[in-house]
mmCIF file as gemmi writes it, N, C-alpha and C atoms, coordinates in Angstrom:
data_model
loop_
_atom_site.group_PDB
_atom_site.id
_atom_site.type_symbol
_atom_site.label_atom_id
_atom_site.label_alt_id
_atom_site.label_comp_id
_atom_site.label_asym_id
_atom_site.label_entity_id
_atom_site.label_seq_id
_atom_site.pdbx_PDB_ins_code
_atom_site.Cartn_x
_atom_site.Cartn_y
_atom_site.Cartn_z
_atom_site.occupancy
_atom_site.B_iso_or_equiv
_atom_site.pdbx_formal_charge
_atom_site.auth_seq_id
_atom_site.auth_asym_id
_atom_site.pdbx_PDB_model_num
ATOM 1 N N . MET Axp A 1 ? 174.438 -79.113 -61.583 1 0 ? 1 A 1
ATOM 2 C CA . MET Axp A 1 ? 174.758 -77.718 -61.444 1 0 ? 1 A 1
ATOM 3 C C . MET Axp A 1 ? 175.587 -77.443 -59.967 1 0 ? 1 A 1
ATOM 4 N N . LYS Axp A 2 ? 175.109 -78.459 -58.986 1 0 ? 2 A 1
ATOM 5 C CA . LYS Axp A 2 ? 175.633 -78.403 -57.555 1 0 ? 2 A 1
ATOM 6 C C . LYS Axp A 2 ? 176.989 -78.781 -57.701 1 0 ? 2 A 1
ATOM 7 N N . THR Axp A 3 ? 177.432 -79.846 -58.433 1 0 ? 3 A 1
ATOM 8 C CA . THR Axp A 3 ? 178.606 -80.304 -58.685 1 0 ? 3 A 1
ATOM 9 C C . THR Axp A 3 ? 179.652 -79.227 -59.414 1 0 ? 3 A 1
ATOM 10 N N . ILE Axp A 4 ? 179.044 -78.736 -60.32 1 0 ? 4 A 1
ATOM 11 C CA . ILE Axp A 4 ? 179.872 -77.641 -61.097 1 0 ? 4 A 1
ATOM 12 C C . ILE Axp A 4 ? 180.397 -76.458 -59.897 1 0 ? 4 A 1
ATOM 13 N N . ALA Axp A 5 ? 179.349 -76.154 -59.118 1 0 ? 5 A 1
ATOM 14 C CA . ALA Axp A 5 ? 179.754 -75.134 -58.304 1 0 ? 5 A 1
ATOM 15 C C . ALA Axp A 5 ? 180.812 -75.51 -57.047 1 0 ? 5 A 1
ATOM 16 N N . VAL Axp A 6 ? 180.541 -76.735 -56.713 1 0 ? 6 A 1
ATOM 17 C CA . VAL Axp A 6 ? 181.568 -77.286 -55.873 1 0 ? 6 A 1
ATOM 18 C C . VAL Axp A 6 ? 183.128 -77.332 -56.611 1 0 ? 6 A 1
ATOM 19 N N . ILE Axp A 7 ? 183.232 -77.74 -57.851 1 0 ? 7 A 1
ATOM 20 C CA . ILE Axp A 7 ? 184.284 -77.617 -58.394 1 0 ? 7 A 1
ATOM 21 C C . ILE Axp A 7 ? 184.89 -76.418 -58.492 1 0 ? 7 A 1
ATOM 22 N N . LYS Axp A 8 ? 184.052 -75.237 -58.833 1 0 ? 8 A 1
ATOM 23 C CA . LYS Axp A 8 ? 184.509 -73.786 -59.095 1 0 ? 8 A 1
ATOM 24 C C . LYS Axp A 8 ? 184.88 -73.401 -57.642 1 0 ? 8 A 1
ATOM 25 N N . LEU Axp A 9 ? 184.521 -73.767 -56.596 1 0 ? 9 A 1
ATOM 26 C CA . LEU Axp A 9 ? 184.912 -73.424 -55.154 1 0 ? 9 A 1
ATOM 27 C C . LEU Axp A 9 ? 186.126 -74.068 -54.817 1 0 ? 9 A 1
ATOM 28 N N . ILE Axp A 10 ? 186.382 -75.086 -55.26 1 0 ? 10 A 1
ATOM 29 C CA . ILE Axp A 10 ? 187.635 -75.92 -54.863 1 0 ? 10 A 1
ATOM 30 C C . ILE Axp A 10 ? 188.885 -75.152 -55.872 1 0 ? 10 A 1
ATOM 31 N N . LYS Axp A 11 ? 188.546 -74.994 -57.239 1 0 ? 11 A 1
ATOM 32 C CA . LYS Axp A 11 ? 189.666 -74.34 -57.899 1 0 ? 11 A 1
ATOM 33 C C . LYS Axp A 11 ? 189.936 -72.894 -57.291 1 0 ? 11 A 1
ATOM 34 N N . THR Axp A 12 ? 188.76 -72.302 -57.036 1 0 ? 12 A 1
ATOM 35 C CA . THR Axp A 12 ? 188.973 -71.042 -56.443 1 0 ? 12 A 1
ATOM 36 C C . THR Axp A 12 ? 189.911 -70.947 -55.15 1 0 ? 12 A 1
ATOM 37 N N . ILE Axp A 13 ? 189.833 -71.986 -54.252 1 0 ? 13 A 1
ATOM 38 C CA . ILE Axp A 13 ? 190.513 -72.28 -53.139 1 0 ? 13 A 1
ATOM 39 C C . ILE Axp A 13 ? 191.978 -72.455 -53.278 1 0 ? 13 A 1
ATOM 40 N N . GLN Axp A 14 ? 192.028 -73.27 -54.418 1 0 ? 14 A 1
ATOM 41 C CA . GLN Axp A 14 ? 193.27 -73.816 -54.816 1 0 ? 14 A 1
ATOM 42 C C . GLN Axp A 14 ? 194.199 -72.741 -55.274 1 0 ? 14 A 1
ATOM 43 N N . ILE Axp A 15 ? 193.593 -71.739 -55.88 1 0 ? 15 A 1
ATOM 44 C CA . ILE Axp A 15 ? 194.279 -70.674 -56.717 1 0 ? 15 A 1
ATOM 45 C C . ILE Axp A 15 ? 194.679 -69.669 -55.569 1 0 ? 15 A 1
ATOM 46 N N . GLN Axp A 16 ? 193.78 -69.559 -54.4 1 0 ? 16 A 1
ATOM 47 C CA . GLN Axp A 16 ? 194.098 -68.723 -53.253 1 0 ? 16 A 1
ATOM 48 C C . GLN Axp A 16 ? 195.238 -69.087 -52.439 1 0 ? 16 A 1
ATOM 49 N N . HIS Axp A 17 ? 195.283 -70.667 -52.055 1 0 ? 17 A 1
ATOM 50 C CA . HIS Axp A 17 ? 196.671 -70.973 -51.556 1 0 ? 17 A 1
ATOM 51 C C . HIS Axp A 17 ? 197.863 -70.722 -52.355 1 0 ? 17 A 1
ATOM 52 N N . LYS Axp A 18 ? 197.844 -70.835 -53.641 1 0 ? 18 A 1
ATOM 53 C CA . LYS Axp A 18 ? 198.943 -70.546 -54.598 1 0 ? 18 A 1
ATOM 54 C C . LYS Axp A 18 ? 199.414 -68.962 -54.447 1 0 ? 18 A 1
ATOM 55 N N . GLU Axp A 19 ? 198.248 -68.458 -54.402 1 0 ? 19 A 1
ATOM 56 C CA . GLU Axp A 19 ? 198.554 -66.772 -54.125 1 0 ? 19 A 1
ATOM 57 C C . GLU Axp A 19 ? 199 -66.331 -52.681 1 0 ? 19 A 1
ATOM 58 N N . THR Axp A 20 ? 198.7 -67.008 -51.631 1 0 ? 20 A 1
ATOM 59 C CA . THR Axp A 20 ? 199.139 -66.893 -50.468 1 0 ? 20 A 1
ATOM 60 C C . THR Axp A 20 ? 200.727 -67.319 -50.583 1 0 ? 20 A 1
ATOM 61 N N . GLY Axp A 21 ? 201.011 -68.337 -51.134 1 0 ? 21 A 1
ATOM 62 C CA . GLY Axp A 21 ? 202.237 -68.974 -50.99 1 0 ? 21 A 1
ATOM 63 C C . GLY Axp A 21 ? 203.061 -68.243 -51.851 1 0 ? 21 A 1
ATOM 64 N N . ALA Axp A 22 ? 202.748 -67.61 -53.088 1 0 ? 22 A 1
ATOM 65 C CA . ALA Axp A 22 ? 203.674 -66.544 -53.513 1 0 ? 22 A 1
ATOM 66 C C . ALA Axp A 22 ? 203.932 -65.414 -52.779 1 0 ? 22 A 1
ATOM 67 N N . ALA Axp A 23 ? 203.133 -64.936 -52.235 1 0 ? 23 A 1
ATOM 68 C CA . ALA Axp A 23 ? 203.232 -63.868 -51.351 1 0 ? 23 A 1
ATOM 69 C C . ALA Axp A 23 ? 203.912 -64.234 -49.977 1 0 ? 23 A 1
ATOM 70 N N . ALA Axp A 24 ? 203.841 -65.165 -49.442 1 0 ? 24 A 1
ATOM 71 C CA . ALA Axp A 24 ? 204.782 -65.458 -48.459 1 0 ? 24 A 1
ATOM 72 C C . ALA Axp A 24 ? 206.136 -65.832 -48.907 1 0 ? 24 A 1
ATOM 73 N N . ARG Axp A 25 ? 206.477 -66.221 -49.984 1 0 ? 25 A 1
ATOM 74 C CA . ARG Axp A 25 ? 207.998 -66.577 -50.564 1 0 ? 25 A 1
ATOM 75 C C . ARG Axp A 25 ? 208.345 -65.478 -50.858 1 0 ? 25 A 1
ATOM 76 N N . ALA Axp A 26 ? 207.608 -64.415 -51.499 1 0 ? 26 A 1
ATOM 77 C CA . ALA Axp A 26 ? 208.215 -62.981 -51.617 1 0 ? 26 A 1
ATOM 78 C C . ALA Axp A 26 ? 208.625 -62.321 -50.441 1 0 ? 26 A 1
ATOM 79 N N . ALA Axp A 27 ? 207.979 -62.434 -49.137 1 0 ? 27 A 1
ATOM 80 C CA . ALA Axp A 27 ? 208.26 -61.731 -47.899 1 0 ? 27 A 1
ATOM 81 C C . ALA Axp A 27 ? 209.395 -62.513 -47.49 1 0 ? 27 A 1
ATOM 82 N N . ARG Axp A 28 ? 209.531 -63.919 -47.533 1 0 ? 28 A 1
ATOM 83 C CA . ARG Axp A 28 ? 210.661 -64.427 -46.843 1 0 ? 28 A 1
ATOM 84 C C . ARG Axp A 28 ? 212.02 -64.075 -47.904 1 0 ? 28 A 1
ATOM 85 N N . GLN Axp A 29 ? 211.846 -64.167 -48.919 1 0 ? 29 A 1
ATOM 86 C CA . GLN Axp A 29 ? 213.027 -63.657 -49.799 1 0 ? 29 A 1
ATOM 87 C C . GLN Axp A 29 ? 213.288 -62.34 -49.543 1 0 ? 29 A 1
ATOM 88 N N . ALA Axp A 30 ? 212.507 -61.477 -49.246 1 0 ? 30 A 1
ATOM 89 C CA . ALA Axp A 30 ? 212.748 -59.928 -49.142 1 0 ? 30 A 1
ATOM 90 C C . ALA Axp A 30 ? 213.697 -59.844 -47.797 1 0 ? 30 A 1
ATOM 91 N N . ARG Axp A 31 ? 213.163 -60.945 -46.819 1 0 ? 31 A 1
ATOM 92 C CA . ARG Axp A 31 ? 214.408 -60.586 -45.638 1 0 ? 31 A 1
ATOM 93 C C . ARG Axp A 31 ? 215.456 -61.753 -45.608 1 0 ? 31 A 1
ATOM 94 N N . PHE Axp A 32 ? 215.726 -61.908 -46.571 1 0 ? 32 A 1
ATOM 95 C CA . PHE Axp A 32 ? 216.987 -62.879 -47.08 1 0 ? 32 A 1
ATOM 96 C C . PHE Axp A 32 ? 216.976 -64.25 -46.275 1 0 ? 32 A 1
ATOM 97 N N . LEU Axp A 33 ? 215.807 -64.803 -46.391 1 0 ? 33 A 1
ATOM 98 C CA . LEU Axp A 33 ? 215.881 -65.818 -45.215 1 0 ? 33 A 1
ATOM 99 C C . LEU Axp A 33 ? 215.631 -67.171 -46.234 1 0 ? 33 A 1
ATOM 100 N N . SER Axp A 34 ? 216.475 -68.035 -46.039 1 0 ? 34 A 1
ATOM 101 C CA . SER Axp A 34 ? 216.596 -69.385 -46.868 1 0 ? 34 A 1
ATOM 102 C C . SER Axp A 34 ? 215.28 -70.395 -46.286 1 0 ? 34 A 1
ATOM 103 N N . LEU Axp A 35 ? 214.862 -71.133 -47.207 1 0 ? 35 A 1
ATOM 104 C CA . LEU Axp A 35 ? 213.917 -72.121 -46.773 1 0 ? 35 A 1
ATOM 105 C C . LEU Axp A 35 ? 214.335 -72.843 -45.74 1 0 ? 35 A 1
ATOM 106 N N . ARG Axp A 36 ? 215.67 -73.248 -45.525 1 0 ? 36 A 1
ATOM 107 C CA . ARG Axp A 36 ? 216.077 -74.21 -44.238 1 0 ? 36 A 1
ATOM 108 C C . ARG Axp A 36 ? 215.865 -73.027 -43.037 1 0 ? 36 A 1
ATOM 109 N N . ALA Axp A 37 ? 216.559 -71.663 -43.241 1 0 ? 37 A 1
ATOM 110 C CA . ALA Axp A 37 ? 216.232 -70.721 -42.034 1 0 ? 37 A 1
ATOM 111 C C . ALA Axp A 37 ? 214.913 -70.658 -41.285 1 0 ? 37 A 1
ATOM 112 N N . MET Axp A 38 ? 214.034 -70.622 -42.402 1 0 ? 38 A 1
ATOM 113 C CA . MET Axp A 38 ? 212.426 -70.568 -42.298 1 0 ? 38 A 1
ATOM 114 C C . MET Axp A 38 ? 212.083 -71.625 -41.482 1 0 ? 38 A 1
ATOM 115 N N . ALA Axp A 39 ? 212.29 -73.051 -42.11 1 0 ? 39 A 1
ATOM 116 C CA . ALA Axp A 39 ? 212.006 -74.181 -41.332 1 0 ? 39 A 1
ATOM 117 C C . ALA Axp A 39 ? 212.559 -74.302 -39.961 1 0 ? 39 A 1
ATOM 118 N N . VAL Axp A 40 ? 213.488 -73.811 -39.916 1 0 ? 40 A 1
ATOM 119 C CA . VAL Axp A 40 ? 214.14 -73.949 -37.963 1 0 ? 40 A 1
ATOM 120 C C . VAL Axp A 40 ? 213.352 -73.013 -37.424 1 0 ? 40 A 1
ATOM 121 N N . ARG Axp A 41 ? 212.984 -71.731 -37.943 1 0 ? 41 A 1
ATOM 122 C CA . ARG Axp A 41 ? 212.096 -70.848 -37.297 1 0 ? 41 A 1
ATOM 123 C C . ARG Axp A 41 ? 210.814 -71.392 -36.99 1 0 ? 41 A 1
ATOM 124 N N . MET Axp A 42 ? 210.282 -72.161 -37.785 1 0 ? 42 A 1
ATOM 125 C CA . MET Axp A 42 ? 209.084 -72.431 -37.641 1 0 ? 42 A 1
ATOM 126 C C . MET Axp A 42 ? 208.565 -74.008 -37.066 1 0 ? 42 A 1
ATOM 127 N N . LYS Axp A 43 ? 209.787 -74.462 -36.828 1 0 ? 43 A 1
ATOM 128 C CA . LYS Axp A 43 ? 209.809 -76.068 -36.258 1 0 ? 43 A 1
ATOM 129 C C . LYS Axp A 43 ? 209.22 -76.968 -37.083 1 0 ? 43 A 1
ATOM 130 N N . VAL Axp A 44 ? 209.385 -76.81 -38.532 1 0 ? 44 A 1
ATOM 131 C CA . VAL Axp A 44 ? 209.182 -77.629 -39.536 1 0 ? 44 A 1
ATOM 132 C C . VAL Axp A 44 ? 210.087 -77.961 -40.703 1 0 ? 44 A 1
ATOM 133 N N . SER Axp A 45 ? 210.082 -78.903 -41.821 1 0 ? 45 A 1
ATOM 134 C CA . SER Axp A 45 ? 210.981 -79.283 -42.651 1 0 ? 45 A 1
ATOM 135 C C . SER Axp A 45 ? 210.77 -78.124 -43.78 1 0 ? 45 A 1
ATOM 136 N N . ALA Axp A 46 ? 212.044 -78.204 -44.332 1 0 ? 46 A 1
ATOM 137 C CA . ALA Axp A 46 ? 212.184 -77.42 -45.468 1 0 ? 46 A 1
ATOM 138 C C . ALA Axp A 46 ? 211.163 -77.642 -46.693 1 0 ? 46 A 1
ATOM 139 N N . PRO Axp A 47 ? 211.055 -79.073 -47.102 1 0 ? 47 A 1
ATOM 140 C CA . PRO Axp A 47 ? 209.958 -79.53 -47.802 1 0 ? 47 A 1
ATOM 141 C C . PRO Axp A 47 ? 208.659 -78.69 -47.527 1 0 ? 47 A 1
ATOM 142 N N . TYR Axp A 48 ? 208.323 -78.759 -46.413 1 0 ? 48 A 1
ATOM 143 C CA . TYR Axp A 48 ? 207.08 -78.501 -45.977 1 0 ? 48 A 1
ATOM 144 C C . TYR Axp A 48 ? 206.872 -76.874 -46.443 1 0 ? 48 A 1
ATOM 145 N N . ILE Axp A 49 ? 208.007 -76.023 -46.034 1 0 ? 49 A 1
ATOM 146 C CA . ILE Axp A 49 ? 207.932 -74.468 -46.207 1 0 ? 49 A 1
ATOM 147 C C . ILE Axp A 49 ? 207.634 -74.54 -47.983 1 0 ? 49 A 1
ATOM 148 N N . CYS Axp A 50 ? 208.321 -75.444 -48.785 1 0 ? 50 A 1
ATOM 149 C CA . CYS Axp A 50 ? 208.316 -75.216 -49.909 1 0 ? 50 A 1
ATOM 150 C C . CYS Axp A 50 ? 207.069 -75.533 -50.655 1 0 ? 50 A 1
ATOM 151 N N . ASP Axp A 51 ? 206.409 -76.548 -49.981 1 0 ? 51 A 1
ATOM 152 C CA . ASP Axp A 51 ? 205.136 -77.103 -50.55 1 0 ? 51 A 1
ATOM 153 C C . ASP Axp A 51 ? 204.224 -76.076 -49.997 1 0 ? 51 A 1
ATOM 154 N N . LEU Axp A 52 ? 204.1 -75.346 -49.135 1 0 ? 52 A 1
ATOM 155 C CA . LEU Axp A 52 ? 203.138 -74.085 -48.628 1 0 ? 52 A 1
ATOM 156 C C . LEU Axp A 52 ? 203.4 -73.023 -49.579 1 0 ? 52 A 1
ATOM 157 N N . GLU Axp A 53 ? 204.545 -72.802 -49.946 1 0 ? 53 A 1
ATOM 158 C CA . GLU Axp A 53 ? 204.916 -71.446 -50.827 1 0 ? 53 A 1
ATOM 159 C C . GLU Axp A 53 ? 204.297 -71.777 -52.558 1 0 ? 53 A 1
ATOM 160 N N . ARG Axp A 54 ? 204.778 -73.152 -52.611 1 0 ? 54 A 1
ATOM 161 C CA . ARG Axp A 54 ? 204.284 -73.663 -54.145 1 0 ? 54 A 1
ATOM 162 C C . ARG Axp A 54 ? 202.701 -73.67 -54.48 1 0 ? 54 A 1
ATOM 163 N N . GLY Axp A 55 ? 201.787 -73.958 -52.977 1 0 ? 55 A 1
ATOM 164 C CA . GLY Axp A 55 ? 200.277 -73.944 -53.127 1 0 ? 55 A 1
ATOM 165 C C . GLY Axp A 55 ? 200.17 -75.68 -53.411 1 0 ? 55 A 1
ATOM 166 N N . TYR Axp A 56 ? 201.003 -76.388 -52.88 1 0 ? 56 A 1
ATOM 167 C CA . TYR Axp A 56 ? 200.675 -77.903 -52.736 1 0 ? 56 A 1
ATOM 168 C C . TYR Axp A 56 ? 199.971 -78.373 -51.482 1 0 ? 56 A 1
ATOM 169 N N . ARG Axp A 57 ? 200.441 -77.627 -50.396 1 0 ? 57 A 1
ATOM 170 C CA . ARG Axp A 57 ? 199.465 -77.687 -49.177 1 0 ? 57 A 1
ATOM 171 C C . ARG Axp A 57 ? 198.725 -76.29 -48.807 1 0 ? 57 A 1
ATOM 172 N N . ASN Axp A 58 ? 197.852 -76.865 -47.869 1 0 ? 58 A 1
ATOM 173 C CA . ASN Axp A 58 ? 196.864 -75.73 -47.632 1 0 ? 58 A 1
ATOM 174 C C . ASN Axp A 58 ? 197.295 -75.008 -46.536 1 0 ? 58 A 1
ATOM 175 N N . TRP Axp A 59 ? 196.841 -73.373 -46.686 1 0 ? 59 A 1
ATOM 176 C CA . TRP Axp A 59 ? 197.368 -72.55 -45.67 1 0 ? 59 A 1
ATOM 177 C C . TRP Axp A 59 ? 196.402 -72.839 -44.598 1 0 ? 59 A 1
ATOM 178 N N . SER Axp A 60 ? 196.536 -73.07 -43.313 1 0 ? 60 A 1
ATOM 179 C CA . SER Axp A 60 ? 195.783 -72.634 -42.094 1 0 ? 60 A 1
ATOM 180 C C . SER Axp A 60 ? 196.07 -71.401 -41.564 1 0 ? 60 A 1
ATOM 181 N N . ILE Axp A 61 ? 194.887 -71.056 -40.614 1 0 ? 61 A 1
ATOM 182 C CA . ILE Axp A 61 ? 195.243 -69.664 -40.015 1 0 ? 61 A 1
ATOM 183 C C . ILE Axp A 61 ? 196.411 -69.92 -39.052 1 0 ? 61 A 1
ATOM 184 N N . ALA Axp A 62 ? 196.722 -70.869 -38.192 1 0 ? 62 A 1
ATOM 185 C CA . ALA Axp A 62 ? 197.814 -71.082 -37.546 1 0 ? 62 A 1
ATOM 186 C C . ALA Axp A 62 ? 199.188 -71.185 -38.343 1 0 ? 62 A 1
ATOM 187 N N . ARG Axp A 63 ? 198.985 -71.687 -39.433 1 0 ? 63 A 1
ATOM 188 C CA . ARG Axp A 63 ? 200.291 -71.533 -40.181 1 0 ? 63 A 1
ATOM 189 C C . ARG Axp A 63 ? 200.667 -70.373 -40.815 1 0 ? 63 A 1
ATOM 190 N N . ILE Axp A 64 ? 199.769 -69.647 -40.923 1 0 ? 64 A 1
ATOM 191 C CA . ILE Axp A 64 ? 199.852 -68.139 -41.569 1 0 ? 64 A 1
ATOM 192 C C . ILE Axp A 64 ? 200.451 -67.317 -40.275 1 0 ? 64 A 1
ATOM 193 N N . ARG Axp A 65 ? 199.94 -67.536 -39.063 1 0 ? 65 A 1
ATOM 194 C CA . ARG Axp A 65 ? 200.429 -66.712 -37.999 1 0 ? 65 A 1
ATOM 195 C C . ARG Axp A 65 ? 201.651 -67.266 -37.574 1 0 ? 65 A 1
ATOM 196 N N . ALA Axp A 66 ? 202.267 -68.472 -37.676 1 0 ? 66 A 1
ATOM 197 C CA . ALA Axp A 66 ? 203.471 -69.144 -37.552 1 0 ? 66 A 1
ATOM 198 C C . ALA Axp A 66 ? 204.471 -68.714 -38.634 1 0 ? 66 A 1
ATOM 199 N N . TYR Axp A 67 ? 203.997 -68.68 -39.713 1 0 ? 67 A 1
ATOM 200 C CA . TYR Axp A 67 ? 204.75 -67.907 -40.951 1 0 ? 67 A 1
ATOM 201 C C . TYR Axp A 67 ? 205.251 -66.392 -40.649 1 0 ? 67 A 1
ATOM 202 N N . GLU Axp A 68 ? 204.117 -65.571 -40.176 1 0 ? 68 A 1
ATOM 203 C CA . GLU Axp A 68 ? 204.753 -64.176 -40.042 1 0 ? 68 A 1
ATOM 204 C C . GLU Axp A 68 ? 205.224 -63.986 -38.732 1 0 ? 68 A 1
ATOM 205 N N . LYS Axp A 69 ? 205.261 -65.078 -37.767 1 0 ? 69 A 1
ATOM 206 C CA . LYS Axp A 69 ? 205.909 -64.98 -36.641 1 0 ? 69 A 1
ATOM 207 C C . LYS Axp A 69 ? 207.531 -65.022 -36.886 1 0 ? 69 A 1
ATOM 208 N N . ALA Axp A 70 ? 207.6 -65.951 -37.686 1 0 ? 70 A 1
ATOM 209 C CA . ALA Axp A 70 ? 208.99 -66.776 -38.108 1 0 ? 70 A 1
ATOM 210 C C . ALA Axp A 70 ? 209.553 -65.603 -39.097 1 0 ? 70 A 1
ATOM 211 N N . LEU Axp A 71 ? 208.832 -64.889 -39.583 1 0 ? 71 A 1
ATOM 212 C CA . LEU Axp A 71 ? 209.324 -63.46 -40.593 1 0 ? 71 A 1
ATOM 213 C C . LEU Axp A 71 ? 209.986 -62.46 -39.556 1 0 ? 71 A 1
ATOM 214 N N . GLU Axp A 72 ? 209.318 -62.285 -38.534 1 0 ? 72 A 1
ATOM 215 C CA . GLU Axp A 72 ? 209.652 -60.929 -37.631 1 0 ? 72 A 1
ATOM 216 C C . GLU Axp A 72 ? 210.794 -61.221 -36.609 1 0 ? 72 A 1
ATOM 217 N N . LEU Axp A 73 ? 211.17 -62.657 -36.482 1 0 ? 73 A 1
ATOM 218 C CA . LEU Axp A 73 ? 212.094 -62.972 -35.721 1 0 ? 73 A 1
ATOM 219 C C . LEU Axp A 73 ? 213.654 -62.347 -36.087 1 0 ? 73 A 1
């Protein structure tokens, strides 16, 4: 039973990262920013931004703040 609960928690977190990424991509596109432009603003690579937006990488609080700051510039 304990293992099943852990698996459900992991899947829930993965879904949340994908939803966060989809919202982030929509916000970036609404401001007409390319992946490259966003990467330059965040000082990371474009593939890294792509991985965040697709949910392949996990969002940390620091990354969310950096993304929001880059959107405001």
